[in-house]
C-alpha positions as CSV (number, residue, x, y, z in Angstrom):
1,M,47.6,15.2,-23.0
2,K,48.7,11.9,-21.6
3,N,48.1,13.6,-18.0
4,I,44.6,14.6,-18.8
5,K,43.7,11.3,-20.3
6,R,45.2,9.5,-17.1
7,F,42.9,11.6,-15.1
8,L,40.0,11.0,-17.3
9,H,40.6,7.2,-16.8
10,K,41.0,7.3,-13.3
11,K,37.6,9.4,-13.1
12,L,35.6,6.7,-15.2
13,L,37.1,4.2,-12.8
14,F,36.0,6.0,-10.0
15,Y,32.3,6.1,-11.4
16,F,32.3,2.7,-12.8
17,R,33.5,1.5,-9.4
18,N,30.9,3.5,-7.3
19,L,28.3,2.2,-10.0
20,L,29.0,-1.3,-9.6
21,I,28.8,-1.0,-6.0
22,V,25.2,0.7,-6.1
23,I,23.7,-1.8,-8.8
24,V,25.5,-5.0,-7.5
25,V,27.1,-5.0,-4.0
26,V,24.3,-3.3,-2.1
27,P,21.5,-5.3,-3.4
28,T,23.5,-8.5,-2.8
29,L,24.0,-7.3,0.7
30,A,20.5,-6.5,1.5
31,I,19.3,-9.8,0.1
32,I,21.9,-11.8,2.4
33,C,20.2,-9.7,5.1
34,L,16.9,-11.0,4.3
35,R,17.9,-15.0,4.8
36,W,17.6,-13.9,8.4
37,I,15.9,-10.4,8.8
38,D,12.3,-10.1,8.1
39,P,11.5,-7.0,6.1
40,V,9.7,-4.4,8.1
41,T,8.3,-2.7,5.1
42,S,8.8,-2.4,1.2
43,T,9.1,0.0,-1.5
44,V,5.4,-0.2,-2.5
45,M,4.2,0.3,1.3
46,L,6.6,3.3,1.7
47,W,5.1,5.0,-1.4
48,H,1.6,4.4,-0.4
49,D,2.2,6.1,3.2
50,I,4.1,9.0,1.1
51,Q,0.7,9.4,-1.0
52,S,-1.1,9.2,2.3
53,L,0.4,12.4,3.7
54,F,-1.0,14.3,1.0
55,D,-4.5,12.4,1.7
56,D,-7.4,13.7,3.9
57,K,-8.0,9.9,4.9
58,K,-4.6,9.1,6.2
59,E,-4.9,5.7,5.4
60,W,-1.2,4.0,6.5
61,S,-0.1,0.6,5.3
62,E,-1.4,-2.2,7.7
63,Y,1.4,-5.0,8.0
64,Q,2.4,-7.6,10.2
65,W,4.9,-10.4,9.5
66,L,4.1,-14.0,10.2
67,S,6.5,-16.8,10.1
68,W,6.1,-19.6,7.8
69,E,4.7,-22.0,10.6
70,D,2.1,-19.3,11.3
71,I,0.4,-19.3,7.9
72,S,-2.0,-21.8,6.4
73,I,-0.6,-23.9,3.8
74,Q,-3.3,-23.1,1.7
75,F,-2.4,-19.7,1.2
76,P,1.1,-20.2,-0.3
77,L,-0.6,-22.8,-2.8
78,A,-3.1,-20.3,-3.9
79,V,-1.0,-17.5,-4.7
80,I,1.3,-20.2,-6.3
81,A,-1.7,-21.3,-8.4
82,A,-3.0,-18.0,-9.2
83,E,0.6,-16.2,-10.1
84,D,3.2,-18.5,-10.9
85,Q,2.5,-22.2,-11.4
86,R,5.8,-23.2,-12.6
87,F,7.4,-21.1,-9.3
88,P,9.2,-24.6,-8.1
89,D,11.0,-25.0,-11.4
90,H,12.2,-21.7,-12.5
91,F,15.3,-19.8,-11.5
92,G,13.4,-16.2,-11.0
93,L,12.6,-16.1,-14.4
94,D,10.1,-17.9,-16.7
95,F,11.1,-17.6,-20.3
96,T,7.9,-19.5,-21.3
97,E,5.8,-16.7,-19.8
98,L,8.4,-14.1,-21.1
99,R,8.2,-15.4,-24.8
100,R,4.2,-15.6,-24.7
101,A,4.4,-11.8,-23.0
102,I,6.6,-10.5,-26.0
103,S,4.4,-11.8,-28.6
104,D,1.3,-11.1,-27.1
105,N,2.3,-7.4,-26.7
106,R,4.5,-6.8,-29.6
107,G,7.3,-6.4,-27.5
108,K,6.5,-4.0,-25.1
109,P,7.4,-4.6,-21.6
110,R,4.6,-5.9,-19.4
111,G,3.4,-8.9,-17.1
112,A,5.1,-12.4,-17.2
113,S,6.4,-11.9,-13.4
114,T,7.2,-14.7,-11.4
115,I,6.8,-14.7,-8.1
116,T,10.4,-13.7,-7.4
117,Q,10.3,-11.0,-9.6
118,Q,7.2,-9.3,-7.6
119,V,9.2,-9.8,-4.5
120,A,12.3,-8.1,-5.9
121,K,10.0,-5.3,-7.3
122,N,7.9,-4.7,-4.2
123,L,10.8,-4.8,-1.9
124,F,13.4,-2.6,-4.0
125,L,11.9,-0.9,-6.9
126,W,8.9,1.1,-8.4
127,N,5.8,0.2,-10.2
128,G,5.7,1.0,-13.6
129,R,6.7,-0.5,-17.2
130,S,9.8,-0.1,-18.4
131,Y,12.9,-2.0,-19.6
132,I,15.2,-0.6,-17.0
133,R,12.9,-1.4,-14.1
134,K,12.2,-5.0,-15.7
135,G,15.9,-5.5,-16.1
136,L,16.5,-4.6,-12.6
137,E,13.9,-6.6,-11.5
138,A,15.3,-9.9,-13.6
139,G,19.0,-9.4,-12.0
140,L,17.4,-9.3,-8.4
141,A,15.2,-12.0,-9.2
142,I,18.2,-14.1,-10.0
143,L,20.1,-13.1,-6.8
144,M,17.3,-13.9,-4.7
145,E,17.0,-17.5,-6.0
146,M,20.6,-17.9,-5.8
147,I,21.0,-16.5,-2.0
148,L,17.2,-17.2,-0.3
149,G,15.9,-20.3,-2.0
150,K,12.1,-20.9,-2.7
151,K,10.5,-21.1,0.6
152,R,12.0,-17.7,2.0
153,I,11.0,-16.0,-1.1
154,L,7.6,-17.7,-0.9
155,E,7.4,-16.6,2.7
156,I,8.2,-12.9,2.0
157,Y,5.9,-12.6,-1.0
158,I,3.0,-14.1,1.4
159,N,3.7,-11.4,3.9
160,I,4.2,-8.1,1.7
161,A,1.8,-8.9,-1.2
162,Q,-0.6,-6.2,-1.2
163,L,-4.4,-7.9,-0.9
164,G,-6.5,-4.6,-0.4
165,E,-6.1,-0.8,-0.7
166,N,-4.0,-0.4,2.5
167,T,-3.5,-4.3,3.2
168,Y,-0.2,-6.0,2.9
169,G,0.3,-9.6,3.6
170,V,-1.9,-12.6,4.6
171,G,-1.4,-11.7,8.5
172,V,-3.6,-8.5,8.0
173,G,-5.6,-9.6,5.5
174,S,-6.9,-12.9,6.7
175,L,-8.1,-11.0,10.2
176,L,-9.6,-8.1,7.8
177,F,-11.8,-10.3,5.8
178,F,-12.2,-13.3,7.6
179,N,-11.8,-12.3,11.3
180,K,-9.3,-15.3,11.8
181,P,-5.6,-15.7,12.2
182,A,-3.7,-16.7,8.8
183,G,-3.3,-20.2,10.2
184,K,-6.8,-21.0,10.4
185,I,-8.1,-20.0,6.7
186,N,-9.3,-22.4,4.4
187,R,-8.7,-23.1,0.8
188,Y,-11.8,-21.2,-0.2
189,E,-10.7,-17.9,1.7
190,A,-7.1,-18.7,0.7
191,A,-8.1,-18.5,-3.1
192,R,-10.5,-15.5,-2.4
193,M,-7.5,-13.5,-1.1
194,A,-5.2,-14.8,-4.0
195,A,-8.2,-13.9,-6.5
196,V,-7.5,-10.1,-6.1
197,L,-3.8,-10.0,-6.5
198,P,-4.1,-8.8,-10.2
199,N,-5.4,-5.5,-8.8
200,P,-6.1,-5.1,-5.0
201,Q,-6.9,-1.7,-5.3
202,I,-10.0,-2.4,-7.7
203,F,-10.9,-6.1,-6.6
204,S,-11.7,-6.8,-2.8
205,A,-11.8,-10.1,-1.0
206,D,-14.8,-9.2,1.4
207,K,-16.9,-7.7,-1.8
208,L,-17.6,-10.5,-4.0
209,G,-18.1,-9.5,-7.5
210,K,-18.5,-11.4,-10.3
211,Y,-14.8,-11.5,-11.5
212,V,-13.5,-12.3,-7.8
213,L,-15.9,-15.4,-7.5
214,S,-15.2,-16.6,-11.1
215,R,-11.2,-16.4,-10.4
216,Q,-11.6,-17.6,-6.7
217,K,-13.3,-21.1,-8.5
218,W,-10.5,-21.0,-11.3
219,I,-8.0,-20.8,-8.4
220,M,-9.2,-23.9,-6.4
221,K,-9.1,-25.7,-9.6
222,Q,-5.8,-25.3,-9.8
223,M,-5.0,-25.9,-6.5
224,K,-6.3,-29.2,-6.8
225,Q,-4.6,-29.8,-10.0
226,L,-1.3,-28.9,-8.7
227,G,-1.7,-31.7,-6.0
228,G,-3.0,-29.9,-2.9
229,P,-0.6,-28.9,0.1
230,E,1.8,-31.8,-0.5
231,Y,3.0,-29.4,-3.9
232,I,4.1,-26.6,-1.5
233,E,6.0,-29.3,0.4
234,R,7.4,-31.0,-2.5
235,A,8.3,-27.2,-4.0
236,I,9.9,-26.1,-0.8
237,R,12.0,-29.1,0.0
238,T,14.4,-28.6,-3.0
239,D,15.8,-25.8,-1.2
């Protein structure tokens, strides 16, 4: 009997150790690599391309990595204004928005995602609403804040964010929508691309519907209230 208990105990320790490696060690090493290595894809892009295999149109993900210096400061300002205005102040999780989300949605998991959480989800996780995914997302977001810092997180986000049905990142988006490199886009164009972020498969930066125009106007107002490009310089200086 003692031998059986000892065997089961060893088995449990073995599985727990392997589970710990999968859940903690592997993601931590991957995030450490992101300090110096630019991501070549994301789970969102991979899933899009897998679906394209069974689609007659075969529209693959269009993605081009750009360094921070090659991107107009107006775009990171626009996405912070649109998606996460407390980005410089939180540590991956915005508890004010989380409390509001729970209150507004009667405890169901939804929304309230910071830019850091969106990077975690887009790079490593899957779409959908579940407590398991939100829990993993929160843990990865905290790790990213600890390891990467604000500037690198923001640089990754603006490069992998979905801006169209098969358009990922400001490098491709600026060329597709405005026929100019990302370093040349102005605040109007930056706000228009940021305006589609809630659902880029429905809204488009080159098809100016009522919603996109209204949200673009609101984002530009928020960009001004935040303090303009100087706000971004202050935000990333804290790293």
